[in-house]
Wavefront OBJ file of the C-alpha trace (Angstrom):
o trace
v 6.166 -22.196 15.956
v 5.733 -18.848 14.241
v 4.042 -16.120 16.247
v 0.347 -15.489 15.663
v -0.734 -11.853 15.477
v -3.767 -10.999 17.582
v -6.453 -8.937 15.863
v -9.825 -7.624 16.968
v -13.328 -8.323 15.715
v -14.791 -6.442 12.748
v -18.112 -6.746 10.941
v -18.405 -6.388 7.192
v -21.918 -4.988 7.666
v -20.431 -1.804 9.145
v -18.924 -0.957 5.753
v -22.314 -0.618 4.061
v -22.433 2.945 5.361
v -19.293 3.992 3.478
v -18.546 1.569 0.595
v -20.597 1.490 -2.631
v -23.307 -1.189 -2.882
v -21.864 -2.161 -6.266
v -18.865 -3.499 -4.362
v -20.596 -4.854 -1.270
v -23.091 -7.121 -3.072
v -20.603 -9.108 -5.202
v -18.227 -9.276 -2.218
v -20.821 -11.053 -0.088
v -21.649 -13.373 -2.979
v -18.073 -14.525 -3.621
v -17.403 -14.829 0.127
v -20.380 -17.173 0.513
v -18.726 -19.575 -1.937
v -15.547 -19.648 0.179
v -17.223 -20.087 3.560
v -15.287 -22.599 5.665
v -12.006 -22.183 3.751
v -8.844 -21.685 5.818
v -6.383 -18.903 4.937
v -2.942 -17.993 6.256
v -1.320 -14.586 5.816
v 2.453 -14.634 6.381
v 4.421 -11.390 6.761
v 7.475 -9.910 8.456
v 6.140 -7.493 11.064
v 2.912 -6.904 13.013
v 3.239 -3.105 12.894
v 5.048 -0.221 11.233
v 4.046 -0.433 7.583
v 1.256 -0.627 5.052
v 1.155 -4.435 4.932
v 0.614 -4.788 8.666
v -2.026 -2.061 8.637
v -3.931 -3.825 5.879
v -3.750 -7.225 7.546
v -4.980 -5.851 10.849
v -8.283 -5.124 9.092
v -8.283 -7.811 6.393
v -7.846 -10.770 8.745
v -10.825 -10.066 11.048
v -13.046 -9.277 8.054
v -12.120 -12.591 6.379
v -13.164 -14.280 9.624
v -16.418 -12.331 9.783
v -17.180 -13.500 6.240
v -16.859 -17.113 7.377
v -13.314 -17.682 6.067
v -11.109 -18.997 8.896
v -8.022 -16.782 8.690
v -4.753 -16.615 10.627
v -1.901 -14.104 10.478
v 1.627 -15.191 11.389
v 4.940 -13.357 11.268
v 8.398 -14.729 10.556
v 11.279 -14.094 12.925
v 14.902 -13.189 12.353
v 17.851 -11.432 13.911
v 18.611 -7.809 12.906
v 21.180 -8.798 10.231
v 18.479 -10.815 8.452
v 16.237 -7.768 8.182
v 19.235 -5.783 6.972
v 19.496 -8.265 4.090
v 15.769 -8.170 3.337
v 15.836 -4.361 3.318
v 18.705 -4.513 0.834
v 16.678 -6.967 -1.257
v 13.616 -4.721 -0.983
v 15.639 -1.749 -2.254
v 17.199 -3.835 -5.024
v 13.748 -4.791 -6.284
v 13.111 -1.059 -6.653
v 16.304 -0.645 -8.663
v 19.054 -0.063 -6.080
v 22.441 -1.349 -7.180
v 23.925 -2.674 -3.913
v 24.815 -6.332 -4.594
v 23.221 -9.237 -2.736
v 26.370 -11.016 -1.552
v 26.960 -14.711 -0.949
v 26.859 -14.060 2.796
v 23.537 -12.208 2.357
v 22.057 -15.180 0.501
v 23.244 -17.660 3.083
v 21.711 -15.639 5.924
v 18.464 -15.160 4.003
v 18.149 -18.834 3.161
v 19.183 -20.115 6.591
v 16.636 -17.867 8.305
v 13.955 -18.837 5.780
v 14.674 -22.530 6.344
v 14.315 -22.090 10.113
v 11.043 -20.220 9.674
v 9.824 -22.896 7.299
v 10.570 -25.591 9.875
v 8.666 -23.642 12.522
v 5.700 -23.203 10.204
v 5.654 -26.890 9.280
v 5.702 -27.807 12.995
v 2.384 -26.015 13.516
v -0.364 -28.673 13.908
v -2.715 -26.507 11.820
v -0.283 -26.033 8.937
v -1.687 -28.736 6.663
v -5.243 -27.500 7.191
v -4.733 -24.260 5.268
v -6.369 -24.021 1.840
v -4.680 -20.763 0.812
v -1.456 -19.055 1.927
v -0.643 -15.406 1.181
v 3.064 -14.568 1.587
v 3.744 -10.836 1.673
v 6.823 -9.229 0.104
v 10.458 -10.412 -0.092
v 11.085 -11.087 3.601
v 9.175 -14.414 3.863
v 9.130 -15.306 0.152
v 11.651 -18.166 0.460
v 9.714 -19.975 3.202
v 7.763 -22.022 0.633
v 11.045 -23.545 -0.554
v 11.513 -25.162 2.862
v 8.063 -26.621 3.479
v 5.849 -29.171 1.769
v 3.663 -27.273 -0.684
v 0.809 -29.642 0.133
v -2.657 -29.076 -1.317
v -2.850 -25.377 -0.419
v -2.677 -22.652 -3.034
v 0.296 -20.370 -2.326
v 0.148 -16.726 -3.457
v 3.090 -14.315 -3.337
v 1.791 -10.811 -2.692
v 4.366 -8.232 -3.857
v 3.758 -4.709 -2.533
v 7.002 -3.363 -4.064
v 7.515 -1.512 -7.353
v 9.417 -4.171 -9.311
v 9.029 -2.511 -12.697
v 12.805 -1.979 -13.027
v 14.457 -4.301 -10.486
v 18.149 -4.930 -10.081
v 18.480 -7.925 -12.470
v 20.718 -9.934 -10.143
v 18.383 -9.477 -7.184
v 15.263 -10.305 -9.211
v 16.852 -13.420 -10.738
v 17.696 -14.584 -7.227
v 14.242 -13.904 -5.791
v 12.469 -15.369 -8.791
v 13.969 -18.747 -7.948
v 11.691 -18.695 -4.893
v 8.699 -16.929 -6.496
v 8.426 -19.485 -9.314
v 7.248 -22.069 -6.773
v 4.032 -20.146 -6.067
v 0.662 -20.909 -7.650
v 0.115 -17.220 -8.302
v 1.594 -13.788 -7.732
v -0.230 -10.550 -6.983
v 1.171 -7.147 -7.892
v -0.136 -3.703 -7.060
v -0.101 -2.465 -10.660
v 0.311 -4.045 -14.081
v 3.364 -1.826 -14.653
v 5.112 -3.451 -11.678
v 5.129 -6.970 -13.107
v 8.639 -8.015 -14.233
v 8.510 -8.857 -17.951
v 9.848 -12.401 -17.502
v 7.111 -13.509 -15.095
v 4.441 -15.671 -16.795
v 1.312 -13.567 -17.178
v -1.042 -16.489 -16.585
v 0.155 -16.665 -12.980
v -0.156 -12.950 -12.201
v -3.103 -10.965 -10.857
v -3.292 -7.215 -10.265
v -4.843 -6.020 -6.994
v -4.227 -2.446 -5.828
v -4.310 -2.033 -2.037
v -6.929 -0.056 -0.134
v -7.540 1.756 3.140
v -9.841 0.784 5.981
v -12.174 3.781 6.394
v -13.260 2.566 9.847
v -9.807 2.018 11.347
v -8.508 4.379 14.063
v -6.343 6.114 11.479
v -9.265 6.837 9.150
v -12.422 6.907 11.246
v -14.342 10.134 11.758
v -12.576 12.628 14.026
v -14.128 16.006 14.755
v -12.044 19.168 14.297
v -12.086 20.063 17.986
v -10.586 16.717 18.961
v -8.075 16.782 16.099
v -6.911 20.267 17.106
v -6.530 19.180 20.727
v -4.510 16.091 19.733
v -2.039 18.135 17.677
v -1.789 20.917 20.225
v -0.898 18.285 22.846
v 2.203 17.271 20.882
v 3.367 20.806 20.078
v 1.681 21.714 16.789
v -0.123 25.052 16.560
v -3.421 24.230 14.763
v -3.983 27.907 14.003
v -0.938 28.092 11.697
v -0.670 26.621 8.173
v 0.635 23.049 8.332
v 2.336 20.800 5.778
v 2.730 17.135 6.765
v 4.408 14.077 5.289
v 3.483 10.741 6.868
v 5.690 7.855 5.753
v 8.378 5.438 6.740
v 11.731 7.116 7.246
v 13.053 5.861 3.950
v 15.319 7.535 1.370
v 12.788 6.652 -1.363
v 10.315 9.018 0.369
v 12.863 11.877 0.053
v 12.295 13.497 3.468
v 15.336 15.742 2.985
v 13.813 16.950 -0.265
v 10.611 17.721 1.627
v 12.585 19.863 4.088
v 14.253 21.697 1.198
v 10.877 22.322 -0.467
v 9.390 23.516 2.833
v 12.117 26.111 3.254
v 11.312 27.458 -0.218
v 7.598 27.594 0.666
v 8.289 29.453 3.911
v 9.688 32.390 1.941
v 6.231 32.875 0.386
v 3.972 31.693 3.223
v 5.128 33.076 6.583
v 4.201 31.071 9.648
v 3.901 27.724 7.868
v 4.959 24.596 9.799
v 6.258 21.212 8.604
v 5.646 17.890 10.325
v 7.514 14.724 9.304
v 5.712 11.755 10.829
v 7.362 8.359 10.458
v 7.015 4.830 11.747
v 9.853 2.577 12.847
v 9.254 -1.054 11.875
v 10.943 -4.248 13.051
v 11.958 -5.158 9.503
v 13.452 -1.757 8.546
v 16.812 -1.084 10.251
v 17.651 1.545 7.620
v 14.983 3.826 9.098
v 17.258 4.825 11.996
v 19.918 6.174 9.628
v 17.320 8.225 7.758
v 15.849 9.460 11.048
v 19.268 10.730 12.168
v 19.746 12.573 8.864
v 16.335 14.210 9.240
v 16.962 15.318 12.814
v 20.411 16.651 11.907
v 19.002 18.635 8.989
v 16.081 20.055 10.993
v 18.008 20.733 14.197
v 17.494 24.286 15.413
v 14.543 24.973 13.096
v 11.492 25.492 15.337
v 9.077 25.234 12.387
v 10.056 21.625 11.577
v 8.638 18.891 13.806
v 9.732 15.229 13.628
v 7.589 12.505 15.182
v 7.658 8.699 15.281
v 5.461 5.904 16.581
v 8.137 5.369 19.250
v 7.555 8.859 20.657
v 3.828 8.410 21.123
v 2.501 9.408 17.700
v 0.151 6.636 16.601
v -2.957 6.174 14.485
v -5.097 8.818 16.156
v -2.359 11.438 15.867
v -1.832 10.555 12.187
v -5.590 10.840 11.663
v -5.481 14.323 13.192
v -2.491 15.366 11.067
v -4.225 14.247 7.874
v -7.411 16.123 8.771
v -5.935 19.368 10.056
v -2.990 19.825 7.687
v -3.457 22.517 5.064
v -1.715 20.280 2.534
v -0.270 16.772 2.782
v 2.892 15.852 0.904
v 4.252 12.490 -0.237
v 7.396 13.272 -2.186
v 8.212 9.708 -3.164
v 10.964 9.007 -5.669
v 10.015 5.325 -5.944
v 6.815 3.989 -4.469
v 5.030 0.678 -4.137
v 1.641 2.347 -3.903
v 1.608 4.969 -1.156
v -1.681 4.375 0.648
v -0.905 7.471 2.712
v -2.240 9.353 -0.319
v -5.652 7.657 -0.160
v -5.744 8.168 3.605
v -5.310 11.920 3.208
v -7.718 12.197 0.287
v -10.354 10.233 2.183
v -10.291 13.079 4.702
v -10.653 15.685 1.945
v -7.137 17.046 2.410
v -5.303 17.975 -0.823
v -2.013 16.283 -1.644
v 1.245 17.203 -3.346
v 2.942 13.943 -4.286
v 5.710 12.409 -6.330
v 4.742 11.074 -9.744
v 5.806 7.553 -8.789
v 4.427 4.054 -8.336
v 0.736 3.844 -7.519
v 0.368 7.509 -6.577
v -0.788 8.645 -10.068
v -3.454 5.913 -10.036
v -4.880 7.284 -6.789
v -4.766 10.855 -8.106
v -5.858 10.144 -11.692
v -7.633 12.884 -13.645
v -6.308 15.550 -11.237
v -8.313 14.123 -8.324
v -6.857 15.086 -4.982
v -3.918 17.280 -5.767
v -0.770 17.862 -7.789
v 1.898 15.409 -8.995
v 5.505 16.646 -8.966
v 8.957 15.431 -10.017
v 11.385 17.786 -8.273
v 11.966 19.927 -5.199
v 11.126 23.212 -7.021
v 7.910 21.686 -8.419
v 6.989 20.428 -4.950
v 7.570 23.864 -3.402
v 5.577 25.605 -6.128
v 2.600 23.251 -5.786
v 2.602 23.517 -1.995
v 2.687 27.302 -2.179
v -0.170 27.359 -4.683
v -2.445 25.138 -2.570
v -1.608 27.020 0.619
v -2.597 30.326 -0.983
v -5.521 29.172 -3.183
v -7.768 27.530 -0.602
v -10.755 27.230 -2.969
v -8.736 25.109 -5.416
v -7.279 23.098 -2.550
v -10.777 22.318 -1.245
v -12.032 21.293 -4.709
v -9.084 18.961 -5.227
v -9.608 17.419 -1.791
v -13.302 16.778 -2.491
v -12.545 15.120 -5.832
v -9.895 12.983 -4.153
v -12.342 11.826 -1.471
v -14.801 10.631 -4.111
v -12.137 8.740 -6.066
v -11.041 6.948 -2.888
v -14.662 6.079 -2.055
v -15.136 4.428 -5.442
v -11.834 2.615 -5.766
v -9.625 2.462 -2.673
v -11.745 1.318 0.264
v -11.202 -2.058 1.900
v -14.300 -3.899 0.563
v -12.967 -3.501 -2.997
v -9.680 -5.115 -1.956
v -11.554 -7.976 -0.283
v -13.622 -8.525 -3.429
v -10.476 -8.751 -5.551
v -8.646 -11.090 -3.169
v -11.584 -13.425 -2.646
v -12.234 -13.509 -6.394
v -8.634 -14.684 -6.804
v -9.068 -17.433 -4.194
v -12.364 -18.535 -5.698
v -10.806 -18.696 -9.152
v -7.794 -20.719 -7.983
v -10.076 -23.189 -6.212
v -11.898 -23.695 -9.529
v -8.680 -24.218 -11.478
v -8.620 -20.750 -13.058
v -5.047 -19.360 -13.191
v -4.539 -15.993 -11.532
v -3.797 -14.246 -14.805
v -7.066 -15.353 -16.423
v -9.308 -13.769 -13.797
v -9.174 -10.258 -15.222
v -10.447 -11.085 -18.710
v -11.793 -8.458 -21.061
v -15.313 -7.304 -20.310
v -15.379 -8.182 -16.601
v -15.151 -5.827 -13.620
v -11.484 -4.855 -14.151
v -9.972 -1.878 -15.940
v -7.852 -3.527 -18.694
v -5.012 -1.016 -18.213
v -4.463 -0.742 -14.461
v -6.364 -3.791 -13.190
v -8.593 -1.628 -10.984
v -12.041 -2.963 -10.173
v -14.766 -0.910 -11.880
v -18.536 -0.976 -11.542
v -21.570 1.064 -12.583
v -19.198 2.852 -14.897
v -19.742 6.420 -16.043
v -20.741 6.120 -19.743
v -17.834 8.421 -20.548
v -15.465 5.767 -19.159
v -16.773 2.900 -21.311
v -15.526 1.945 -24.761
v -16.079 -0.828 -27.317
v -13.142 -2.687 -28.851
v -13.420 -5.663 -31.226
v -16.953 -6.349 -30.096
v -16.120 -6.262 -26.375
v -17.032 -3.682 -23.756
v -14.276 -2.241 -21.585
v -14.730 -0.084 -18.482
v -12.130 2.241 -17.008
v -11.444 3.787 -13.622
v -10.341 7.114 -15.117
v -9.893 9.129 -18.293
v -6.181 8.533 -17.838
v -6.570 4.763 -18.240
v -9.015 5.176 -21.126
v -6.466 7.304 -22.988
v -3.703 4.777 -22.317
v -5.909 1.986 -23.609
v -6.550 3.907 -26.811
v -2.806 4.370 -27.322
v -1.568 0.867 -26.456
v -4.586 -1.376 -27.045
v -5.626 -4.267 -24.813
v -3.065 -5.225 -22.174
v -2.914 -8.986 -21.970
v -1.763 -10.141 -18.570
l 1 2 3 4 5 6 7 8 9 10 11 12 13 14 15 16 17 18 19 20 21 22 23 24 25 26 27 28 29 30 31 32 33 34 35 36 37 38 39 40 41 42 43 44 45 46 47 48 49 50 51 52 53 54 55 56 57 58 59 60 61 62 63 64 65 66 67 68 69 70 71 72 73 74 75 76 77 78 79 80 81 82 83 84 85 86 87 88 89 90 91 92 93 94 95 96 97 98 99 100 101 102 103 104 105 106 107 108 109 110 111 112 113 114 115 116 117 118 119 120 121 122 123 124 125 126 127 128 129 130 131 132 133 134 135 136 137 138 139 140 141 142 143 144 145 146 147 148 149 150 151 152 153 154 155 156 157 158 159 160 161 162 163 164 165 166 167 168 169 170 171 172 173 174 175 176 177 178 179 180 181 182 183 184 185 186 187 188 189 190 191 192 193 194 195 196 197 198 199 200 201 202 203 204 205 206 207 208 209 210 211 212 213 214 215 216 217 218 219 220 221 222 223 224 225 226 227 228 229 230 231 232 233 234 235 236 237 238 239 240 241 242 243 244 245 246 247 248 249 250 251 252 253 254 255 256 257 258 259 260 261 262 263 264 265 266 267 268 269 270 271 272 273 274 275 276 277 278 279 280 281 282 283 284 285 286 287 288 289 290 291 292 293 294 295 296 297 298 299 300 301 302 303 304 305 306 307 308 309 310 311 312 313 314 315 316 317 318 319 320 321 322 323 324 325 326 327 328 329 330 331 332 333 334 335 336 337 338 339 340 341 342 343 344 345 346 347 348 349 350 351 352 353 354 355 356 357 358 359 360 361 362 363 364 365 366 367 368 369 370 371 372 373 374 375 376 377 378 379 380 381 382 383 384 385 386 387 388 389 390 391 392 393 394 395 396 397 398 399 400 401 402 403 404 405 406 407 408 409 410 411 412 413 414 415 416 417 418 419 420 421 422 423 424 425 426 427 428 429 430 431 432 433 434 435 436 437 438 439 440 441 442 443 444 445 446 447 448 449 450 451 452 453 454 455 456 457 458 459 460 461 462 463 464 465 466 467 468 469 470 471 472 473
């Protein structure tokens, strides 16, 4: 049988101190209607990425809300995860072909995982099954669909996928009752809109990575691992992935150092079971930074975990996330939640988190990145103002209770026969452009169109709506 992932106990009541009441009240209401339902989350790894971090909080909170929830992970040999990484990259537009041998390995491993899942005595008791990302997406093809509602949760930017790879994966995705994407822009154009919902991810403000950490402790944690808290610090926290452009970050840092003497750079990455490519990127980073005492490289395998990341995000003068392609980049919300300004690539879900100039500066190149970093390192008043605005945007839109409300609304709708794509109808709690949940909207972010009222999460989305009209999904 597939391995269960152990999680702790969490209480939804603890989030009343940080999340807006306008989110908490409807969340408790929709959860009450699902009490007693059984949910399975199926993913590829229990640690080392945004999906696993989310599930480690989501699963115990589902259970606290009275929804019996289990998290299982698929298994596979290293070559299988090499194939799924290639497929993951292809969905983001990489051109490496998915070969016949790749498909055979992917399907054989998926069939074995499907057999192990079906052998679980509890399998037929599930009412809803979330399957996360490409790695386990084919499992449904090798089990009896049964009476459960199956939802494919895609965390990848599939706005411009490699056509061959997407056509192959879609053969598996079409079997699902619904699909969830991070942003409306990520939905491939040939996927039926009535089966698609838009749910941006969120951070857990009470997790070890995001919980309150006083400056004295944060300074001590970083000093312990060789960072001088008294010197200016730039940090990028991300997987060691070419799409995060860590070599570009090093290049930008060296430009910044000419203007800001004494500045340090920390590259903090996590090594995940399902990401063999990370080791190649790690070697390139260490080769490039070798002999430079101002560049520090850390991983979860060298003792840098959630508390250390928390300290980096609080103490850094500026955080950077120079993504070229990005699924969403929750690292941005994590940093902004701590009031730390961000310089980030204008990619994926990053602009949604930093809409209306909240939180920092969006960039498209190494010179732009270096210029923005230099500006925020030298203009501390502007940096502080951007960080404060970013914190407030995260509080309103990117905390875990909002994600729970969206997911449980999807499950409730499916159980009532409402297709996923009909949940976010005009005039409800969703921004019609980005799909973001809105509530108690600022009057300046409300507009009337054809007799209907629309609410927006930002001026950016309101302007897009005015230029393109209603987005039907």
